C-alpha positions as a Markdown table, in Angstrom:
| # | Residue | x | y | z |
|---|---|---|---|---|
| 1 | Met | -29.8 | -23.6 | -14.7 |
| 2 | Pro | -29.3 | -20.6 | -12.5 |
| 3 | Lys | -26.7 | -18.0 | -13.4 |
| 4 | Lys | -24.6 | -15.7 | -11.3 |
| 5 | Glu | -26.1 | -12.3 | -10.5 |
| 6 | Ile | -24.3 | -9.4 | -8.9 |
| 7 | Val | -26.0 | -7.9 | -5.9 |
| 8 | Asn | -25.7 | -4.1 | -6.1 |
| 9 | Ile | -26.4 | -1.7 | -3.2 |
| 10 | Gly | -25.8 | 2.0 | -2.7 |
| 11 | Ser | -23.2 | 1.9 | 0.1 |
| 12 | Ala | -20.6 | 4.3 | 1.4 |
| 13 | Ala | -17.1 | 3.9 | -0.2 |
| 14 | Pro | -17.8 | 0.9 | -2.5 |
| 15 | Asn | -14.8 | -1.1 | -3.5 |
| 16 | Pro | -14.4 | -1.0 | -7.3 |
| 17 | Asn | -12.5 | -4.3 | -7.2 |
| 18 | Leu | -15.3 | -6.4 | -6.0 |
| 19 | Ser | -19.1 | -6.9 | -5.9 |
| 20 | Pro | -20.8 | -6.5 | -2.5 |
| 21 | Ala | -22.3 | -10.0 | -3.1 |
| 22 | Thr | -23.1 | -12.5 | -5.8 |
| 23 | Arg | -26.3 | -14.5 | -6.0 |
| 24 | Phe | -26.4 | -18.0 | -7.5 |
| 25 | Gly | -29.8 | -19.7 | -7.3 |
| 26 | Asn | -30.9 | -19.4 | -3.7 |
| 27 | Leu | -27.4 | -18.7 | -2.3 |
| 28 | Val | -25.9 | -15.3 | -1.6 |
| 29 | Phe | -22.1 | -15.0 | -1.2 |
| 30 | Val | -21.2 | -11.7 | 0.6 |
| 31 | Ser | -17.8 | -10.3 | 0.0 |
| 32 | Gly | -15.6 | -9.6 | 3.0 |
| 33 | Gln | -16.9 | -6.5 | 4.9 |
| 34 | Thr | -14.7 | -4.3 | 7.1 |
| 35 | Gly | -15.5 | -2.1 | 10.0 |
| 36 | Arg | -16.6 | 1.0 | 8.0 |
| 37 | His | -20.0 | 2.5 | 8.9 |
| 38 | Pro | -22.6 | 1.4 | 6.2 |
| 39 | Val | -23.6 | 5.0 | 5.5 |
| 40 | Thr | -20.7 | 7.3 | 6.3 |
| 41 | Gly | -17.8 | 4.9 | 5.5 |
| 42 | Glu | -16.0 | 6.0 | 8.7 |
| 43 | Val | -14.0 | 3.2 | 10.4 |
| 44 | Gly | -15.3 | 2.2 | 13.8 |
| 45 | Lys | -13.1 | 3.2 | 16.8 |
| 46 | Asp | -12.9 | -0.3 | 18.4 |
| 47 | Ile | -13.7 | -4.0 | 17.8 |
| 48 | Arg | -17.3 | -3.6 | 19.0 |
| 49 | Glu | -18.1 | -0.7 | 16.8 |
| 50 | Gln | -16.4 | -2.3 | 13.8 |
| 51 | Thr | -18.3 | -5.5 | 14.3 |
| 52 | Arg | -21.6 | -3.7 | 14.5 |
| 53 | Asn | -20.7 | -1.7 | 11.3 |
| 54 | Ile | -19.9 | -4.9 | 9.5 |
| 55 | Leu | -23.0 | -6.7 | 10.5 |
| 56 | Glu | -25.2 | -3.7 | 9.6 |
| 57 | Arg | -23.5 | -3.6 | 6.2 |
| 58 | Ile | -24.1 | -7.3 | 5.8 |
| 59 | Lys | -27.8 | -6.7 | 6.7 |
| 60 | Val | -28.1 | -4.1 | 3.9 |
| 61 | Ile | -26.5 | -6.4 | 1.4 |
| 62 | Leu | -28.6 | -9.4 | 2.3 |
| 63 | Thr | -31.8 | -7.3 | 2.1 |
| 64 | Ala | -30.8 | -6.1 | -1.4 |
| 65 | Ala | -30.4 | -9.8 | -2.3 |
| 66 | Gly | -33.8 | -10.8 | -0.9 |
| 67 | Thr | -32.7 | -12.4 | 2.4 |
| 68 | Ser | -31.6 | -11.6 | 5.9 |
| 69 | Leu | -29.3 | -12.4 | 8.8 |
| 70 | Asp | -31.8 | -15.1 | 9.8 |
| 71 | Asn | -30.7 | -17.1 | 6.7 |
| 72 | Val | -26.9 | -16.8 | 7.1 |
| 73 | Leu | -25.4 | -20.3 | 6.8 |
| 74 | Thr | -21.7 | -19.6 | 7.3 |
| 75 | Ala | -19.6 | -16.8 | 8.6 |
| 76 | Thr | -15.8 | -16.4 | 8.2 |
| 77 | Thr | -14.1 | -13.8 | 10.4 |
| 78 | Tyr | -10.6 | -12.4 | 10.3 |
| 79 | Leu | -9.3 | -10.7 | 13.4 |
| 80 | Thr | -6.1 | -8.8 | 13.5 |
| 81 | Asn | -5.7 | -9.2 | 17.3 |
| 82 | Arg | -6.7 | -12.3 | 19.2 |
| 83 | Glu | -7.4 | -10.1 | 22.3 |
| 84 | Asn | -10.4 | -8.7 | 20.4 |
| 85 | Leu | -12.2 | -12.0 | 20.3 |
| 86 | Ala | -14.3 | -11.5 | 23.4 |
| 87 | Gly | -15.6 | -8.1 | 22.2 |
| 88 | Tyr | -16.3 | -9.5 | 18.8 |
| 89 | Asn | -18.1 | -12.5 | 20.3 |
| 90 | Glu | -20.4 | -10.2 | 22.4 |
| 91 | Glu | -21.4 | -8.1 | 19.5 |
| 92 | Tyr | -21.8 | -11.0 | 17.1 |
| 93 | Gly | -24.0 | -12.7 | 19.7 |
| 94 | Lys | -26.4 | -9.7 | 19.6 |
| 95 | Tyr | -27.0 | -10.3 | 15.9 |
| 96 | Phe | -27.1 | -14.1 | 16.1 |
| 97 | Pro | -28.6 | -14.8 | 19.5 |
| 98 | Thr | -30.0 | -18.2 | 18.5 |
| 99 | Asn | -29.8 | -20.5 | 15.4 |
| 100 | Lys | -26.2 | -19.4 | 14.9 |
| 101 | Pro | -24.5 | -20.0 | 11.5 |
| 102 | Ala | -21.5 | -22.2 | 11.1 |
| 103 | Arg | -18.5 | -20.0 | 11.8 |
| 104 | Thr | -14.8 | -19.9 | 11.4 |
| 105 | Thr | -12.7 | -17.2 | 13.1 |
| 106 | Val | -9.0 | -16.8 | 12.4 |
| 107 | Thr | -6.3 | -14.3 | 13.5 |
| 108 | Val | -4.4 | -12.6 | 10.7 |
| 109 | Ala | -1.4 | -10.3 | 10.6 |
| 110 | Ser | -3.2 | -7.4 | 9.0 |
| 111 | Leu | -6.0 | -6.3 | 6.7 |
| 112 | Asn | -6.0 | -3.7 | 3.9 |
| 113 | Ala | -5.4 | -0.8 | 6.3 |
| 114 | Pro | -3.9 | -0.7 | 9.8 |
| 115 | Glu | -7.1 | 0.8 | 11.4 |
| 116 | Leu | -9.2 | -2.2 | 10.3 |
| 117 | Leu | -9.5 | -4.7 | 13.1 |
| 118 | Ile | -11.9 | -7.2 | 11.5 |
| 119 | Glu | -13.3 | -8.5 | 8.3 |
| 120 | Ile | -16.4 | -10.8 | 7.9 |
| 121 | Thr | -17.7 | -12.7 | 4.9 |
| 122 | Val | -21.0 | -14.7 | 5.0 |
| 123 | Thr | -23.0 | -17.1 | 2.8 |
| 124 | Ala | -26.7 | -17.0 | 3.1 |
| 125 | Cys | -29.7 | -18.7 | 1.5 |
| 126 | Ile | -32.9 | -17.2 | 0.1 |
| 127 | Pro | -35.8 | -19.2 | 1.5 |
| 128 | Ser | -38.1 | -20.8 | -1.0 |
């Protein structure tokens, strides 16, 4: 029987309250990622930059877990402003041009800090 494993990475400004991801068998559950740059930890200036930062962070986490964006099964996105949906969709489409994962996008009142515009969590598989 598989057991839960913590996926550790060397990222900027890690959150001490969560793991970047957990792996269980061939599934990887990535914690919600915000628009901070994956190396510097700086928050992106707009929805496009924050979306790119998040997806780059997710790429790093998935690589550490032994998989990639190609194997993302689901994505859940939280936007703080519905008017940012178009910009988010354009950037998201660059990372998932085909074979898109199942996705849910919701608008929320706020995230952990007022400068954060978006948060994304994904579940991916590790191919056999």
